[in-house]
C-alpha positions in Angstrom: -0.1 3.0 6.5 3.1 2.3 8.3 6.1 3.4 6.4 9.8 2.3 6.2 12.8 4.5 6.4 14.2 4.8 2.9 15.4 8.1 1.6 15.3 9.2 -2.0 18.1 7.8 -4.1 19.0 6.5 -7.5 18.5 2.7 -7.8 20.4 0.3 -10.0 19.4 -3.1 -11.2 21.2 -5.8 -13.3 20.4 -5.8 -16.9 17.1 -7.4 -18.1 19.2 -10.2 -19.6 20.4 -11.1 -16.1 16.8 -11.4 -14.9 16.2 -14.0 -17.6 18.9 -16.4 -16.4 16.5 -18.3 -14.1 15.0 -20.1 -17.1 14.7 -19.5 -20.8 10.9 -19.3 -20.6 10.7 -16.9 -17.6 9.8 -13.3 -18.3 9.4 -10.7 -15.6 6.0 -9.6 -17.0 4.8 -13.0 -17.8 5.8 -15.4 -15.1 4.6 -18.9 -15.8 2.4 -20.2 -12.9 3.5 -23.8 -13.5 7.1 -23.0 -12.4 7.8 -24.6 -9.1 10.6 -22.4 -8.0 9.7 -19.7 -5.4 9.0 -16.2 -6.5 12.1 -14.0 -6.1 11.2 -10.8 -4.4 13.0 -7.6 -3.3 11.7 -5.6 -0.3 12.2 -1.9 -0.4 12.0 -0.3 3.1 13.2 -3.6 4.6 14.5 -2.0 7.8 11.3 -0.3 8.7 8.5 -1.7 10.9 6.6 -3.1 7.9 9.7 -4.1 6.0 10.8 -6.4 8.8 7.5 -8.1 9.1 7.5 -8.6 5.3 10.9 -10.2 5.5 9.8 -12.5 8.4 6.6 -13.6 6.8 8.1 -14.1 3.4 10.9 -16.2 4.9 8.2 -18.6 6.2 6.5 -18.9 2.9 7.8 -21.7 0.6 6.4 -19.9 -2.4 8.6 -16.8 -1.9 12.3 -16.1 -1.7 13.7 -12.8 -0.4 16.7 -12.1 -2.6 17.1 -8.4 -1.8 16.4 -6.2 1.2 16.8 -2.5 0.5 16.8 0.6 2.7 18.6 4.0 3.1 22.4 4.0 2.8 22.4 5.9 6.1 20.5 3.3 8.0 22.7 1.9 10.8 21.7 -1.7 10.0 23.2 -1.6 6.5 25.2 -4.8 6.0 23.3 -6.8 8.6 21.5 -10.0 7.5 17.9 -9.1 6.7 16.6 -12.3 8.4 18.3 -11.6 11.7 17.2 -8.0 11.5 13.6 -9.2 11.2 14.0 -11.7 14.1 14.1 -14.9 12.0 17.1 -17.2 11.0 19.7 -15.7 8.7 18.7 -15.5 5.1 22.1 -14.8 3.6 20.7 -11.5 2.3 22.4 -8.3 3.7 20.5 -5.1 4.1 21.7 -3.0 1.2 21.2 0.5 -0.3 21.0 -0.8 -3.9 19.5 -3.8 -5.6 22.3 -5.8 -7.1 20.2 -8.9 -8.1 17.3 -9.5 -10.4 14.0 -9.8 -8.5 10.8 -10.9 -10.2 8.7 -8.5 -8.0 9.6 -5.5 -5.8 7.5 -4.8 -2.7 7.7 -1.2 -1.5 6.8 0.0 2.1 8.9 3.1 2.4 8.4 6.9 2.2 7.1 8.9 -0.8 10.4 10.2 -2.2 12.1 6.8 -2.1 9.0 5.0 -3.3 8.8 7.3 -6.3 12.4 6.5 -7.3 11.9 2.7 -6.9 8.8 2.9 -9.0 10.8 4.7 -11.7 13.5 2.1 -11.6 11.0 -0.8 -11.8 9.4 0.8 -14.8 12.8 1.2 -16.5 13.7 -2.4 -15.9 10.2 -3.8 -16.4 9.9 -5.3 -12.9 6.4 -5.7 -11.5 5.8 -3.6 -8.4 3.6 -3.7 -5.2 3.4 -0.1 -4.0 2.1 0.4 -0.5 3.4 3.9 0.3 1.0 6.8 0.6 1.4 10.6 0.8 2.6 11.2 -2.8 2.3 14.7 -4.4 -0.3 14.8 -7.2 2.4 15.0 -9.9 4.1 11.9 -8.6 0.8 10.1 -8.5 0.3 10.9 -12.1 3.8 9.7 -13.1 3.2 6.4 -11.3 0.0 5.9 -13.2 1.9 6.5 -16.4 4.5 3.8 -15.4 1.6 1.5 -14.9 1.3 1.4 -18.7 4.7 -0.2 -18.8 4.6 -2.6 -15.9 2.0 -4.2 -13.7 1.6 -2.2 -10.4 -0.6 -3.2 -7.5 -1.1 0.1 -5.7 -3.3 0.4 -2.7 -3.3 2.7 0.4 -4.0 -0.5 2.5 -3.0 -4.1 1.8 -5.4 -5.4 4.5 -8.1 -7.7 3.4 -10.4 -6.4 6.2 -9.9 -2.8 5.1 -10.6 -3.6 1.5 -13.8 -5.5 2.4 -14.9 -2.6 4.6 -14.4 -0.3 1.6 -16.9 -2.5 -0.3 -19.4 -2.2 2.6 -18.9 1.6 2.8 -19.6 1.8 -1.0 -22.8 -0.2 -0.5 -23.9 1.9 2.4 -23.4 5.2 0.4 -25.2 3.8 -2.6 -28.3 2.9 -0.5 -28.2 6.1 1.6 -27.5 8.7 -1.2 -31.2 9.4 -1.7 -32.2 9.3 2.0 -34.9 12.0 2.3 -33.3 13.9 5.2 -29.8 13.5 4.0 -26.8 11.5 5.4 -23.7 13.0 7.1 -20.5 11.1 6.5 -17.5 11.5 8.8 -14.3 9.4 8.6 -12.1 9.1 11.8 -8.7 7.4 11.5 -6.1 6.5 14.1 -2.5 5.7 13.6 0.8 5.6 15.4 2.6 8.8 16.4 5.4 8.3 13.8 3.0 8.5 10.8 3.9 11.6 8.8 0.9 12.1 6.5 -2.7 13.0 7.5 -5.3 12.0 6.9 -4.2 8.5 6.0 -4.2 7.3 2.4 -6.7 4.7 3.5 -9.1 7.4 4.9 -8.8 9.4 1.7 -9.6 6.3 -0.3 -12.7 5.6 1.8 -13.7 9.2 1.1 -13.2 8.9 -2.6 -15.3 5.7 -2.7 -18.1 7.2 -0.7 -18.1 10.5 -2.6 -18.4 8.7 -5.9 -21.4 6.7 -4.7 -23.1 9.8 -3.3 -22.7 11.9 -6.4 -20.5 10.8 -9.2 -20.9 14.0 -11.2 -20.3 16.5 -8.4 -18.6 14.7 -5.5 -19.1 16.3 -2.1 -16.2 18.4 -0.7 -13.7 17.0 1.8 -13.4 18.9 5.1 -10.4 18.2 7.4 -11.3 18.8 11.0 -13.3 21.7 12.4 -12.6 24.4 14.9 -14.0 27.8 16.0 -17.5 28.5 14.8 -17.8 27.0 11.3 -21.6 27.2 11.5 -24.1 24.4 10.8 -22.8 21.4 9.0 -23.5 21.6 5.3 -25.6 18.7 4.0 -23.1 17.7 1.4 -19.6 17.2 2.7 -17.4 14.5 4.0 -15.4 15.2 7.2 -12.0 13.7 8.1 -10.4 13.5 11.5 -6.9 12.2 12.1 -5.8 10.9 15.5 -2.1 10.1 16.2 -1.5 8.0 19.3 1.2 5.6 20.6 2.0 2.7 18.3 -1.5 2.2 16.8 -1.0 0.2 13.6 -4.2 1.6 12.1 -8.0 1.9 12.5 -10.7 3.6 10.6 -14.3 4.4 11.5 -16.8 5.5 8.8 -19.9 7.2 10.2 -23.1 7.5 8.3 -25.3 9.8 10.4 -29.1 10.2 9.7 -31.8 11.8 11.7 -32.6 9.3 14.5 -30.1 6.6 13.6 -26.4 6.0 12.8 -24.4 3.4 11.0 -20.7 3.0 11.9 -18.2 0.8 10.0 -15.0 0.2 12.0 -12.0 -1.8 10.9 -8.9 -2.1 13.2 -5.5 -3.7 12.9 -4.1 -5.3 16.1 -0.6 -5.6 14.5 1.1 -5.0 11.1 0.9 -8.6 9.8 -2.4 -8.0 8.1 -0.7 -5.5 5.8 2.3 -7.7 5.2 0.2 -10.7 4.4 -1.8 -8.7 1.9 1.4 -7.3 0.2 2.9 -10.8 -0.2 -0.4 -12.0 -1.7 -0.2 -9.0 -4.1 3.3 -9.9 -5.1 2.2 -13.4 -6.1 -0.8 -11.9 -8.0 1.1 -9.3 -9.9 4.0 -11.5 -11.0 2.1 -12.9 -14.0 0.0 -10.0 -15.0 0.2 -7.7 -18.0 1.1 -4.0 -17.5 -1.6 -2.0 -15.8 -2.8 -0.5 -12.5 -4.3 -3.0 -10.1 -5.8 -2.6 -6.7 -6.1 -4.9 -3.7 -9.7 -5.5 -4.7 -8.3 -7.2 -7.8 -5.9 -9.3 -5.7 -8.7 -10.3 -3.3 -11.4 -10.8 -6.0 -13.7 -8.2 -4.5 
């Protein structure tokens, strides 16, 4: 998934009481759907490729209001209007390194260290979170899940509707093929832009987890990352991953189910980053009124 440019830092928010000034009946964890005012959001990683598209698309949505745009204090665009930075009319919201207002939802598209800190801050202030960053260390993933007991978090390696639908198709294929008499070989090939730092992508790993669970829930097949030299014949039970980094590719994944005499390939491609931004904004609207818990894009999309 494309990432922003935020570095790790400590984040400060106004007090919870300030967040309640909008109306006496508004609560950050229980937003009333009948309220007609737009949902106030903060975008973390706003100067990145994804962040700018989030700002631009949110600015065009009457149900949303960008009230904070956050990025690293060292970013050269700090102080510039977030709308102008995103190529849309000025929003009166400067790119800043801290959140000095009270958002109802924070959307994160950044890097692991910064995303972890914003998740911590959201948990402390009881602000719902849409978390789109991948590449976390296992201990950080565990902490984020713990924070999901305090606030609602939509966490997905991909915010794309097409990707999440393809995950459902991959699960169905694995479920049907798991008892195929001659066995099924599963390989996952992903392509992303040259700037992406983690490999394989979080989305590719999620595909692998879904398929592994369907193939054998008790003893999932091992993951193998690339092959070289003379590894010998392919074991019957493994899932292979292959990461390609080229140009400005916004993301594509191909899941191959190989049998003797026939093959199934599921391919999903993004032609630009808007599919991820649209999904993240939909997730923000979804999570605003939800109780604490961990949610996935499948929940947002009703899959």
